[in-house]
N, C-alpha and C positions, 0 to 999 in steps of 0.2 A: 489573372495573370500576375497580380502583385504578389500574392502569397507564393505562387510557383517560383518566382524570382527570389523571394526571401528564403524559401526552403533550400533552393539550390546554393545560394550564398552561404547559408548557415552550415551546410554540409562541407563546403569548401574551406571556410575559415575556421572551422571547429578543430582542425588538426586531428581528425579521426583517422584510424587505420583504413587502408584502402578497402579491405574486405567488409568493414562496417558500412562504408559508403555504398558499396555494391548491394548490401542488404537493406538499404533504406527504402522507404515506401516509394514506389514508382508513381509519383504524383502526376507527372505529365502524361504517362501512359493511361492512367485511370481517367484523367480529364478527357482524353480523346475517346476513350471507350464510353464515357458518360454521354457524349454527343450521340453516339450510336444508339444508346439506350433511349435517349430522348426522341430520336428520329423514329425508332421502332414503335414507340408508343404513339407518336404522332401519326404514323402510317395506319395504325389501327383505329384512329379517331380518338385517341386518349391524350388530348392535350392536358396541360396542368389543371385547368379549371374543371374539365370533365372528370378527370381522375379524382380531384378533391371532392366533387359532388358525390361520386360513387362511394368513396371511402367514408364520407361523413353522413350520407343519407341513411336513415334508420327506419325500420318498421317496428312496431311494438305489438307482438302477439299477446294473447290474453294471459299466458302462464309465466312468461319471463319478461325481462327488461328489453330494451331496444337491441335489435340485431342489425349490424352493419350490412349494407347491400353489397359491399366488396371488401375483401381482405387481402393484404399482401403479407406473406409469411416468409421468414428466413429459416425454414426448417432444416436442421441437419439430418442427413440420412444415416444409415448404419455405420458408414465409414467416417461420420462426423463432418462430411463435406456439406456446405450449405447448398440447399436446393430452393432458390427463390420461387415462389408460386403466387400468381395473381388469380384470385378466384372471385367470380361475380355470382351473386345469388339473386335470381329474378323469378317473377311469375310470368309465364309465357302462355299466350293463347294464340293458336294458329301461327306460331313463330314470331309473334309480336309481344314485346314487353308491355304488360298492362299495369305496372306499378305506378300509382298516381304520384309518388314522391320523386320519380325520375324526371330530370330536366329534359328538355328537347334534345340536347346534345348527347346526354347519356342514353336516351331512348334510341337515338339513331345509331349509336355505337353498338348497343345490344342487338338491334335488328340486323345490322351489317354482319356482326360476328356470327349470329345464328344462321344467317343466309349463306355465308361463306363456308361454314362447316357442314351445312346440310344436316343439322342436328335433328335427331328423332328421340322420342321419349324412351328413356331407359336403354339406350343402345350404347354398350361399352365402347364400341369402336368410334363413336362420334366425339368423345371428350366431354359429354354432358350426361347427366342423369338426375333423376329426382332424388332428393334427400329429405330425411326427416329433420325436424327442427333441432333435435339433440345433436345432430352432426354439426350443426352450425354454431350452437352455443359453445362447443369445445369443452373446456375444462369446467364450465359452470355446472353446478349440481342440479339446477332446475331443469326440468324436462317438460316439453309441451306434449299434449295428447297426441298419440300416434295418428298419422294421417295416411290415407290411401294414396297411392301414386297416381291414381286416375283422377282427372279433374271432375269436380262435382259442381255443376252450375248452381246448385242451391246454396253453396257456401259462399260467404263474402270473399273478396279477393285476398284479404290478408290471411285467410285460413286455408287457401289453396296450397297444395304442395309446391315447394320451391325447386327450381332447377339450378344446379351448380354448373357454372361454365368456367373451365380452366382456360385462361387466356394464354395462348402460346407466345412465350417470349424467349429470346435467345441471348441477347447481349447483356441483360442484367445478370444472368448466370455466370457469364464470362467475367463480368466486372467483379462480382463477389468472390469468384474462385481466385482471381489474382490477389484481391485484397486479403482473403483468408490465408492464402499461401504465404503472403508476405508477413502477416502477423505471426504465423507459425515460425517463419524464418527468423524474425526478430526475437521471438521467444527463445529459440535455440541459441541464438547469439548471446542473449542476455544470460541464459543459464551457464553457457560456457565462460562468459566473463566473470560471473559470480563465483564459479568454481575456481577459476584462476586467482581471483582476489582472495578467496578464503585460504587457498594454499599459501599465498604470499603472506597472509596475516599470521599463519602459524610460524613461518620462518622469522617474521619480524618479532613475534613474541619471544622466540629463542634468543634473538639478538638483544632485546631489552632485558631479559632475565640475566644475561651475561654482564651487561654494563651497569645494571642497577642492583646487582646482588650486594647485600650488606657484608662488610668485612672489617674486622678489627685491625688487621695487619697489612692490608693493601688498599689501594685507591678504589673508590666507588663513587658513582654519580647518582646515588639513590635520591638524595634530596633534590637535585636538579630535575630528575625525571618525575619525581612526585609533583613538583611545581608545574612542570610542563603538562602533565596529564590533568592536573586540576584546572588549568587554563583551557585545555581541550574539552573537558566535560562542560565547563561553564560556557564555552563558545556555542555549543549545540549546533554544530555546523550542518549536519544532514538531517537531524531529527531532534525534535524538542518534546519534552514531557511536561512542559509547563502549561498551565491552564489557558493562558492567553494566546499562545501560539502552538498548541499541541499538534503533533503530526509531522509528516515528512516535509522537508524544506524544498522549495523550488531551487533550481540551479543558480538563479540570480542571487537569492538570499544566501545560499551555501557559499558562493564566491565571497560575498562580503564578510561572512562569519570566518571563513578560512583566512582571509587577509587580516582580519582583526586578531585572530589567534597568532599568526606569524609576527605581526607587529608588536604584540604584547611580549612574546618570547624575546624579540630583539630589544625592546625597551628595557626589559629587566636584565638584559645581558646574560641570559642563561646559557647561551652557546659558548660565550667566552669563559664561563665558569666551569665548563666541562674539564674534568681531570683526565679522562680516558680518551685517546684519539678515536676509539671505536664509537664513542657516543655521538660524535658529529656525523659519521656515516650512517649510524642507525637513525638519527633524527632526519637525515635527508631521505632515507628509505621510507620513513613514516610519512613525510610530506608527499613523496611520490605516490604512495598508495592512496592517500587522500585525493590527490590530483586525478588519479585514474578513476576513482569512484565518481568524482565530480564530472569528468568527461563522459562517463557512462550514463550518468543521470541526465546530462544535457542532451545526449544522443537520444535517449528514451523520450524526453520531453518534446523535441522537435518532430519526432516521428509520430508520437501520439497526437500532436497538434495537426499533422498532415492527415492522419486518419479522420480526425474530427472534422476538419475542413472539407475533405472530399465527400464525406457522408452528408454533411450539411448542404453541400452543393447538389448532391444527388437528390436530397429531399426537395430542395428549392426548385429544381428543374423538372421533377417528376411528380411531386406531391405524394410520394409513396410512403413517407414517414418511417424510415428505417434507422435513423440515428440512435434512438434509444434501444432498439432491439438488437443491434449488431453486437454490442458489448456483452449482452446477456447470453446470446446463443453461441458466440465464439468463445471457446474455452481457452482463455489465455492465462497461463500461470504466472507470468512475470511482466511481459511487455505492457499489457493493458492495466496492470496493477501498479501500486506504489511500494512494492515490498522490497525492492533491491536495496535501497538506501537503509531501510529499517533493518534488514537482515545483516547487511555488511557492518553496520554500526554496532549491532548486537555482538557480532563476532569480534569486532575490534575491541569492544569493552571487555569481553570475556577472555580473549586470548592475548591482548596486549596491555590495555590500560590496567586491568586487574592484576597484572604481574607485579605492579607496584602498589601495595596496599595503601588505602587512604585512611588518614587518621580519623576522619568523620565516622568511619565504620566501627571505631573502637573507643568511642567516647562514653563516659558514664552519663546516663540520662538524667542524673540529678545535678551534678556539678558541671557537666558539659566540658570536662577536661578528660584526658586519656584515663581509661580505667586501670590505673596501675595497681598491682596486687588485686586482680579482678576476683570477685566473689560471685560464683554462679549459684543462684538459689535453686531450690527444688523445682520451681516453675521454669527454670532454664534462662531467666533473665539475668544479665550481668551488671554489676555495679562495682565501683572501686571500694576498697576496704574501709576507707575513712567514712564514706557515706553510709555504709552498712552499720558501722559502729555507732554513728550518730543516731540512726534510726532506732537501734536497739536501746540506746540510752534514753531516748524519748518514748520508749515502749510503743513504737509504731510497728504493728504486727503485719501489716498488709503490703504486698509488693506494689510499688507506685505505678507499675505498668499494667498488671493484670488483676490486682487486688486479691491475690492468693494469700492465705494466712501462713506465710513461710519465713518471714524476716527473723523472728525471735529464735528459730531453731538453727539458723546459720552459725557455723563455727569454722575452725581452721580447716576442716575437711572439705569445705566448700570452695577453698582456693583452687582456681583453675591453673594447675601447674603448666600445662601445655601452652595455654594462652600467655602466661607470664613469660615463658621462654620466647614465644613468638614476638611479643611486644618488645622485649629486651633486644631482640635481633633487628627488627624492622623500624623501631621507633626509639633508638637509643637516647637521642637528645630529649625527646618528650618525656620518656620515663624518668630520666635523671631530674628533669625540672619538676615533675610531679612528686617524685620521692623527696626532693628538697622542700617543696611546699608542704608536704605532709609533716616533715620533721619540724618545720617552723610552727605549723599549727599546733602540733602536739606540745612543743616547747612552751608556747603561750598558754596552753591549757594548764601546764604544770607550774610555770614560773611567772605567769602574768604577761601583760602587754609589753613590759620592758625587756622581755627576752630577746636576745640578739643571737642569731644562729651563726655558728662558726664551724668550718670544716675541720675535721680531725687532722692533725699534722704529726708526722713521726719525727722524733728528735734523733 
């Protein structure tokens, strides 16, 4: 009752769209149906303890390992709909179970079931038949010696052929049909939401490209957006690639990280530094998209928790043990997985954040400053021209990254002209600073440490 109330409250206070709430897991309905499942099993003599004994009791034939005396399967049929099946495997003699490992309660259940069904050996119309051991082992490769379907008094009980009894149940099928349909509905809702967010991300990318485009003669907010996106990446709001906290974030953690990101933007006064009015509306669009993803993540989490809770309650009341099997047999592409945050974050980085190039992607791996006048070696690794000149002077022949013998053959033809233009456009401030640093370093090489750099001035 406690979780049912919490679940209902979470849906109400989450601010979710009405059609989302209508698609939520019908937890109350499933709880009521679970009572019917429990009652149906009880009417058959299968209380929790009897069911547990049947599922955990084993016999050990000579050729294979232990075989359970009962199995509960959630097998999907051709249309992928779950078809729950409770199957009991027993040795019968004159309609009486003769397995020594059966408890008195389990023995009474089998006797009553056989009596009610008026089962006869190998009669397809009765719901029971003799089976060979390889039918029971299932996917195991081991096989027992083939046994005849006729009882042989000379054989010990454990080597007598087994009878498979399909226990007729109704309400468990209804329970899992509702649960499976709801998971499918949540899958469809999440796919629809992901497609909507991906389309919105494309629009946002266009907006960012407009306000962050570098320009010599008009206003641009390139530097402000670069700093905002650096903060956003550092916040790792929905997904982290760091070793200590690798993987998708929970909604609680995502909220904290999003709040931290917004507070840092405010603390640095980045919004007040915007030169273009459109930048503020673009930033609000960016925040709104993150809020939508956060709300979708929260909705997914509370519904996944509801599924886990109702399956755990199902197992506790019936001892049928389906919690682990349900996720593997139900083919859920998105709802039962954690891919939505990862996929949307990847699109956000590709279509929005990457619109503004990061300086970290264009640093020389030797001096760790921008690779101004970049030299691309034959091995395709890029270094700034000053670092290449220094290596050649010191007769260092091997690339510092891949150890290819290519450094000494580099010359002016290795200058990457396209990259030079790109860096001049997107990192004007950084390239000017690096150019000045190169000139100072070159001046000190020629004139000594007393060299003082001065800019050229026209008279």
